[in-house]
N, C-alpha and C positions, 0 to 999 in steps of 0.2 A: 608612502606615508609619513608623516613627522615623529620620528623616533624620538623625539625629547618630550612630548605632551603623550607618549601611548599609544593615540587617538590610531581605530582601524583605516584603512582604506575604503572610501565608497564607489563601488563599482556601481551601483544604482539597481544592483539584480537582488531578487527576491524570491526564494522559494523556501515549500512548505517542510518538514521529516514526520515522517509516517510511523507507524510501526502496526503489526498483529500482536495481535492480544487476547486476553480475556479467554485462551485456550485452555485452564485447568479443567479437573472434571475432577468435582468431590474433594476427596484429600488427596488428589494426584495434583503437585505444582507443576505446573509450564509455565517457564520464565520470572522474572520479577517487575512485573507489570508498572507495580507503584513506581522502582527507580524510573523505570524508561517514560511514566508519565510527568517526571519532573525534565524531558529533554526532548520532546517528541513536541508537535503543535497538533497532530491530527491520530488517532487511534482506528483501527480495523478490528470491531469487536466481533469474535465466533458468535456462530448463531443457532450452537447445538447442533449442527448434520458433522460435521468432521473434527469440532472438538467443544467443547464449554456447555454449559447446563444453566440454568435461568438464575440460580444461586448466582454462580459467577458474573453471567452478565450481569446481574441486576449490579454489583461490586462493582467491576471493572467501570459500568459505564457511570455510575456515583464516580468514582475517583476521575473519570475523565473530565465530568461535568464542574466537581469540585476544584480542579485547575486549569481550566479554561481551555481546555484540549476539545476540538470538535470528532465530535463521535461517528463513526461510518459504520455500518453494517459488511459482514465479511463471510458473505454467503458460498459455502463448497460442499462438495458430494458428499452423499449418506455414507460416511466412511472412516468412524470412529477411531477404527481397529489398524487404520493405516493411513489416519492423520488427514485424511481427504486427499494424498499423493497417490492413489493409484486412478488409474484411467476407469472411466465409465463409459457405459454408450445408452445415451437417452434418446428417447423422441424429442422434437422440440415444443412439445404440450407440455410431456414431463421437466422438462427444463425449463421451462416457465412457472411451471405451478411450483418447482423447485425453489424458486428465488422469491416469486411473491409471498411463499408461506415464511422465509427466513427473514425476509426484509419487513413482515407484520410483524414478528415477534420481535423484531428490535424497535420497530417505532411504538410497539405498545409499553414496552419495558420502557422507552428512553420516555414517552409520556408521561407516564407511570414517576417519573423519578424528576421531573419537570425541567425535562431537555429534550433535544430531537436527535436525529439521524439525516446530518446532512449530504453522506455520500455512501456510497456502495463502491465495494471494491468483490473482484472474485477471488476464489482463493486457491492455492495448490493445482491441482491435476484440471480442475475445472476451469482455471485462469490461463495454463499450459496450455489446453485444446482450443480453449477460445481465441488464443491469440492468434491463431493460424485457421483458424474457421470461421468463416463470415455467419455462416448459418449459424452456429451455435452462440456468437458472441450478441448476435439481432436478438435471438431469442431470448435469451437471461437478458438484456437494455431494455429488450421492449417490455417484460414483464413488468421489472423496474417500475419504470417510468409511467405503467399504468397504476402501477399503486403508490408514486410521486412524479408528478411530471414535473419536478424541481430538482430532484434530485442529484448531485454531482456526480456523476462515474466517474470513476477511478481506473483508467488503462493503462495498457506496458507502452509505452510513446512507440511510434516508431511500425506497430502490428496493424493486423488486421481491425481489433479494436477500435484502434483509432480512428481506423477511416469507417466503421461501422458508425460510432459514433459523431462523428465529422457529417455524416450522410443522413443522420436521426435528426440532427440539429438541437440536440441536447445539451444541456449543462456538462460540460468533462474536464477532467484535468490530467496530465502527461505523467505517468510515473517512470520513475530509474530505480534503478536497486543497487545499495551500497554495498552491498553483500553477496552480491551473485555476481560470474561472470559470462558476458555477452557473447553470443556466436554473430557472425556476418550480416545474417537477416534478419537482428535486433531481437530475437527470442533468446533464453535463458538457456546458457548450457546446461544438459542434463545432468543432475544433481550426483548420480553415480558416477561421472570422469574425475578425476584429478584436477583441482584447482576450479570447481564450480562453485564453492561456495567459500567467501574470504572471510579469515575468520583474524585477521591481526589488524588493528585499530590503525598502525601506523602504515598500513596500505591504504585502507580506506578510505582516510580524510584524505589528505591530495588527491584521490585516485578519480574521487568524487567534486571536489572543489575543481578539476581542471576540466570535466565534463561540463559543470553548470556554467564557467568560463569561458568554453567552447560549444554551449549550445548543442553539443551533439555525444551521443551515445559512443565511448571507446571500446571496441570490441575485443576479444582476448587476439587477436591478429595482428590489431593496433587499428583497424578500422576506422573509421570517422560514418558518425550516422545522426545528420542533422535532424535534431526532433527539437519537441514542446518540452522541458524540462520544467515540472511544474511541483511536483513532490518526489522526493527520495524517501526509497521505503527502507526500514531495517525491520528484521525480521527476528520477531519478541522472543522466538525457542530456542535461539543456540546461548552456549555457554558464554560466549564472550558479546551478546545482547548489547547490553549496557555502556561497556566499555566503547563498543565499534559507535554507539548511538552519539555518547558524549565527544571520540574524536571528530567524527564527520561534522556535528556541531559547530565544534570550535577550529575544526580547518575552515570550514566555510564563513566563521565568525570575522576571523583572521585575513579571510582574503576579502572582507570587503560584502560579504553578501548577507542580507537580512532573513533571518529565518522569521516565517509570520505562516499564519492559514493560507492554502490557495482560495480563492476567490470564483475559480471557474469559468470554463471558458466557452465559446459557440462557434461551428464552423472550421 
């Protein structure tokens, strides 16, 4: 880096930043979506099952559209009280219908607002279960692809989810988390355990830059898991979400990593 002219190093690396949002419900507010949309380039918008409702979905999609942020459907279990973080047992057929229903709602709202849903990301317990259960991931993703064969499936990198989308040959992108700790099998540390959620922006920024530079997930034990890192998630429901998002973006930019929307990959 040339310190005299203030330019940042160019590593040739690019990455997307995404956040879960649209999770408010009527008068109950969850997160600062407007502020996050000034930082991220992709938004995963709740579809009404684990959080959100039609008015919130419309407002969030319109804000994302106006900010040039890519819109994604964020389906979860029908669990408003538990915020979609409680495990549920469902048949493959019911899982498929649940995803079709939520993706259909998101696509309908986006069309009415003159925009589109470009990606899909599973939420909460649905995602945690699917990242270790190939059949469950396949049921969800095949259902989404029946609705929109061109949709980009966002998967937890280096998990069963990635194996399934590679096998399906669909558009996909690999995601890591800025605010979550990792186990040695690339799954997320359970939220009930100490240190599972990272709240300190000063920790999150440098940590993520190192992962992107190495092209690997760095687990709690220090293990490196080489993987495709296309997008980085920042949860919108935590108190430090906006500060954390800004710190991650600033750290990436200072490290010469360009932040831009993912294009999707195959195979």
